[in-house]
ZAMARGU-4260 file (C-alpha; in steps of 0.2 Angstrom, whole numbers, plus 5000, padded with zeros to 4 digits):
<rodrens>
0) 4966/5181/4881 | 4964/5197/4890 | 4973/5205/4905 | 4959/5198/4917 | 4962/5180/4912
5) 4981/5184/4914 | 4978/5191/4931 | 4967/5177/4937 | 4980/5164/4933 | 4994/5174/4941
10) 4984/5176/4957 | 4981/5157/4957 | 5000/5155/4955 | 5004/5166/4970 | 4991/5157/4980
15) 4999/5140/4977 | 5016/5148/4981 | 5010/5153/4998 | 5002/5136/5000 | 5019/5128/4996
20) 5028/5139/5008 | 5016/5134/5022 | 5017/5116/5017 | 5036/5117/5018 | 5036/5125/5035
25) 5023/5112/5042 | 5033/5098/5035 | 5049/5103/5044 | 5039/5106/5060 | 5028/5090/5061
30) 5030/5080/5076 | 5018/5066/5071 | 5019/5054/5056 | 5001/5058/5050 | 5005/5076/5050
35) 5021/5073/5040 | 5012/5063/5027 | 4999/5076/5024 | 5011/5090/5023 | 5022/5080/5011
40) 5007/5077/5000 | 5002/5095/5000 | 5019/5100/4995 | 5019/5088/4980 | 5001/5094/4975
45) 5006/5112/4976 | 5021/5109/4965 | 5010/5100/4952 | 4998/5115/4952 | 5011/5128/4950
50) 5018/5119/4935 | 5001/5117/4927 | 4996/5135/4930 | 5012/5141/4922 | 5009/5130/4907
55) 4991/5137/4906 | 4998/5155/4906 | 5010/5150/4892 | 4996/5143/4882 | 4985/5159/4885
60) 4999/5171/4879 | 5003/5160/4864 | 4984/5161/4859 | 4985/5180/4861 | 5000/5182/4850
65) 4992/5171/4836 | 4976/5181/4837 | 4985/5197/4836 | 4994/5191/4821 | 4978/5186/4812
70) 4983/5167/4812 | 4969/5162/4824 | 4951/5169/4825 | 4944/5173/4842 | 4928/5166/4836
75) 4933/5149/4830 | 4920/5136/4832 | 4923/5126/4848 | 4913/5112/4856 | 4904/5116/4872
80) 4912/5113/4889 | 4906/5101/4902 | 4908/5093/4919 | 4918/5077/4921 | 4918/5067/4937
85) 4928/5052/4943 | 4922/5042/4958 | 4923/5025/4966 | 4941/5022/4961 | 4947/5005/4966
90) 4965/4998/4963 | 4966/4979/4966 | 4981/4972/4975 | 4989/4955/4972 | 4998/4949/4988
95) 5007/4933/4989 | 4997/4919/4997 | 5009/4918/5012 | 5007/4936/5015 | 4988/4938/5014
100) 4981/4921/5019 | 4995/4915/5031 | 5000/4933/5037 | 5018/4928/5036 | 5033/4939/5031
105) 5038/4957/5036 | 5024/4969/5037 | 5025/4981/5023 | 5015/4997/5025 | 5014/5012/5013
110) 5004/5028/5013 | 4996/5031/4996 | 4985/5044/4987 | 4980/5049/4970 | 4983/5065/4960
115) 4970/5068/4947 | 4976/5080/4933 | 4965/5088/4919 | 4972/5103/4910 | 4977/5115/4924
120) 4965/5108/4936 | 4972/5096/4949 | 4964/5087/4963 | 4971/5075/4976 | 4963/5062/4986
125) 4964/5057/5005 | 4978/5047/5010 | 4975/5028/5012 | 4987/5017/5023 | 4990/5001/5014
130) 4997/4984/5020 | 4993/4966/5017 | 4976/4966/5026 | 4969/4976/5011 | 4964/4968/4994
135) 4960/4985/4986 | 4965/5003/4987 | 4949/5013/4987 | 4945/5031/4984 | 4926/5032/4984
140) 4923/5051/4985 | 4919/5059/4968 | 4931/5071/4960 | 4923/5084/4949 | 4932/5094/4935
145) 4920/5108/4931 | 4925/5116/4915 | 4933/5104/4902 | 4931/5101/4884 | 4928/5084/4875
150) 4946/5082/4871 | 4951/5081/4889 | 4964/5070/4896 | 4962/5065/4914 | 4978/5058/4921
155) 4977/5047/4936 | 4993/5046/4946 | 4995/5034/4961 | 5009/5040/4973 | 5016/5029/4987
160) 5027/5032/5002 | 5035/5019/5013 | 5029/5021/5031 | 5044/5020/5043 | 5046/5023/5062
165) 5046/5042/5067 | 5062/5050/5072 | 5064/5053/5091 | 5054/5068/5098 | 5070/5077/5103
170) 5077/5077/5085 | 5060/5083/5079 | 5059/5097/5092 | 5077/5104/5087 | 5072/5103/5068
175) 5055/5112/5071 | 5063/5126/5081 | 5077/5129/5069 | 5067/5128/5053 | 5053/5139/5059
180) 5065/5153/5063 | 5068/5158/5045 | 5061/5174/5036 | 5047/5174/5023 | 5052/5191/5016
185) 5053/5189/4998 | 5044/5198/4984 | 5031/5189/4974 | 5041/5188/4958 | 5056/5179/4968
190) 5043/5168/4976 | 5035/5162/4960 | 5052/5160/4951 | 5059/5150/4966 | 5044/5140/4967
195) 5044/5136/4948 | 5062/5130/4949 | 5059/5119/4964 | 5043/5113/4957 | 5051/5109/4940
200) 5065/5099/4950 | 5052/5089/4960 | 5037/5089/4948 | 5044/5077/4935 | 5045/5059/4936
205) 5058/5047/4930 | 5056/5031/4921 | 5060/5021/4936 | 5045/5029/4945 | 5055/5040/4956
210) 5052/5059/4959 | 5063/5069/4947 | 5071/5079/4962 | 5090/5083/4960 | 5101/5073/4972
215) 5106/5088/4982 | 5088/5093/4985 | 5083/5075/4988 | 5096/5073/5002 | 5092/5090/5010
220) 5073/5087/5010 | 5064/5083/5026 | 5050/5072/5030 | 5042/5057/5020 | 5044/5057/5001
225) 5030/5051/4989 | 5035/5042/4973 | 5025/5039/4957 | 5020/5021/4958 | 5007/5020/4943
230) 4997/5030/4931 | 4984/5030/4918 | 4976/5043/4906 | 4957/5043/4903 | 4948/5052/4889
235) 4930/5054/4883 | 4931/5037/4875 | 4932/5030/4893 | 4916/5039/4899 | 4903/5026/4904
240) 4887/5028/4915 | 4894/5013/4926 | 4910/5005/4932 | 4924/5001/4920 | 4941/4993/4921
245) 4956/5002/4914 | 4974/4997/4912 | 4987/5004/4924 | 5005/5007/4920 | 5015/5002/4934
250) 5032/5011/4936 | 5040/5003/4952 | 5048/4986/4954 | 5048/4975/4969 | 5064/4981/4976
255) 5058/4999/4978 | 5053/5003/4996 | 5037/5011/4990 | 5032/4997/4979 | 5015/4988/4981
260) 5009/4972/4972 | 4997/4981/4960 | 4986/4970/4949 | 4989/4982/4934 | 4972/4989/4932
265) 4960/5001/4941 | 4941/5001/4941 | 4931/5018/4942 | 4916/5027/4936 | 4920/5041/4924
270) 4904/5051/4919 | 4902/5067/4909 | 4889/5081/4908 | 4891/5092/4893 | 4883/5109/4895
275) 4872/5105/4879 | 4864/5090/4890 | 4860/5101/4905 | 4856/5118/4899 | 4845/5124/4884
280) 4856/5129/4869 | 4842/5141/4862 | 4824/5144/4865 | 4810/5155/4858 | 4795/5155/4847
285) 4794/5145/4831 | 4783/5139/4817 | 4784/5120/4814 | 4777/5111/4799 | 4771/5094/4804
290) 4777/5079/4794 | 4768/5074/4779 | 4756/5089/4780 | 4755/5107/4775 | 4749/5112/4793
295) 4760/5124/4802 | 4759/5125/4821 | 4765/5140/4832 | 4775/5133/4846 | 4787/5138/4860
300) 4803/5128/4859 | 4820/5124/4865 | 4835/5113/4861 | 4842/5102/4875 | 4850/5085/4876
305) 4845/5076/4860 | 4829/5085/4855 | 4820/5100/4849 | 4806/5101/4862 | 4790/5110/4856
310) 4776/5116/4868 | 4760/5125/4865 | 4763/5139/4878 | 4778/5147/4886 | 4772/5141/4903
315) 4773/5123/4897 | 4790/5126/4891 | 4796/5133/4907 | 4788/5118/4917 | 4792/5104/4904
320) 4773/5099/4905 | 4762/5095/4890 | 4775/5091/4877 | 4767/5094/4860 | 4781/5088/4848
325) 4798/5081/4850 | 4810/5082/4836 | 4825/5071/4838 | 4843/5078/4835 | 4857/5066/4835
330) 4876/5066/4831 | 4872/5063/4812 | 4857/5075/4810 | 4857/5086/4795 | 4853/5104/4797
335) 4851/5115/4782 | 4842/5131/4777 | 4832/5135/4762 | 4821/5150/4757 | 4820/5156/4775
340) 4815/5138/4782 | 4826/5127/4792 | 4826/5108/4788 | 4830/5095/4801 | 4833/5077/4795
345) 4836/5066/4810 | 4840/5051/4800 | 4847/5057/4783 | 4853/5040/4778 | 4835/5034/4778
350) 4829/5048/4766 | 4815/5052/4778 | 4805/5068/4776 | 4813/5081/4786 | 4805/5092/4799
355) 4803/5110/4794 | 4804/5125/4806 | 4803/5144/4803 | 4807/5158/4815 | 4799/5175/4816
360) 4813/5185/4807 | 4828/5181/4795 | 4839/5186/4810 | 4830/5173/4821 | 4831/5160/4807
365) 4850/5162/4806 | 4852/5161/4825 | 4842/5145/4826 | 4852/5137/4812 | 4869/5141/4819
370) 4863/5135/4837 | 4856/5119/4829 | 4872/5115/4819 | 4883/5119/4834 | 4872/5107/4845
375) 4875/5093/4832 | 4893/5097/4833 | 4893/5096/4852 | 4884/5080/4852 | 4897/5072/4840
380) 4912/5079/4850 | 4906/5072/4866 | 4901/5055/4859 | 4893/5043/4871 | 4893/5056/4884
385) 4877/5063/4875 | 4868/5046/4874 | 4859/5050/4890 | 4861/5062/4904 | 4873/5055/4917
390) 4871/5059/4935 | 4886/5067/4945 | 4886/5064/4963 | 4889/5079/4975 | 4905/5076/4985
395) 4903/5074/5003 | 4910/5087/5015 | 4927/5081/5020 | 4932/5079/5038 | 4947/5089/5044
400) 4963/5081/5039 | 4975/5073/5051 | 4987/5087/5048 | 4974/5100/5055 | 4968/5088/5069
405) 4986/5085/5076 | 4996/5094/5089 | 5005/5105/5076 | 4991/5117/5072 | 4985/5119/5090
410) 5003/5120/5097 | 5009/5133/5085 | 4994/5143/5079 | 4982/5141/5094 | 4993/5136/5109
415) 4983/5129/5123 | 4987/5122/5140 | 5005/5119/5146 | 5011/5102/5140 | 5026/5090/5144
420) 5041/5089/5134 | 5052/5102/5126 | 5044/5119/5123 | 5046/5128/5107 | 5052/5146/5106
425) 5040/5160/5102 | 5036/5161/5084 | 5035/5177/5074 | 5018/5184/5070 | 5023/5181/5051
430) 5024/5163/5054 | 5008/5162/5064 | 4999/5171/5049 | 5007/5159/5037 | 5001/5144/5046
435) 4983/5151/5049 | 4982/5156/5031 | 4988/5139/5025 | 4973/5130/5034 | 4961/5143/5028
440) 4966/5141/5010 | 4968/5122/5010 | 4951/5118/5018
</rodrens>
């Protein structure tokens, strides 16, 4: 780790602290139910990101200490990184017949969303309102994690909040005017420390599925509260170029106000694109000895996906046209060097004659050997993710959230024409700046 990495993580932490402050202010100022639900979700997400970034910072500093002590090499072999995408997430519901078919009983409504965690990268989904008219909770938009290793653990958490009637407008107006009068004049160090303490208190989840907030904090908090309803963890073993069902651990019981009749499983599409499948690992000029002959051919070649691809000219290599020879490279391919030549045996268990390649110089031969061995290692670590190149859908541009569309943003940040009802006192420029930056950073 160097100072640049350290500084980037600290900048991310400070950004999330500012986002958290903005979400807290907005939550107290909300006059509409949708706004409060969005602000509460943002607050929970910021807490999770702060904790994840602090954990990442700790790991980076630990690695630096080990490296300086000579206990860990900075050049230890590691598999390539890649993209992982989760999409078309569906969680089936199991309502009672009397509720779903006969539409009887008290209408139970909850606002739910998913928090997706992979290392220090955390994404949240849109909020979905759930009642007995739905048979599935659906989050269709793809969520992409851009730089993860094959040992990734993608944790899917489903949060739920029971939707109740809003408080009276008069109470909300008093709450808004009193809360927004506070000062934001704290140093960055105090902000991060305070955010860490609060995030630690609210970021953990108890065995009963309730948020791990302390009683005093829970009683003084305003707005709707989300509770962890269910979760599961996905790994490279779960990657499939299609839909697959996974077990879901349900934490809440039927007597919990945020409970929903989950079936106990979720269905989604989890795909991966390792870099070794999307980018050439190495390229250059080679001599290739054809199988069962003493003929050597000069070729332009590169290593990508599960093959060493050979072309007659550099132009063909660039365009991918007129493929001359395809040497398969799989997870069990044997790569070895002898007398300045590299031997590639794609199926060592069958004792087939290996392909033989030669580079222009000993240095190039060493470079190709290392690259080929690393490629075989990458294929083995990413497992079935390298059986074929999987397609990752580009996320659609999101519509503005209800929080930004509602009256709060326009009333406080960009006040418009006079309106009926209680008028808020003028807000300081500091608060206006905070609210404006909140929307810029979160969208």
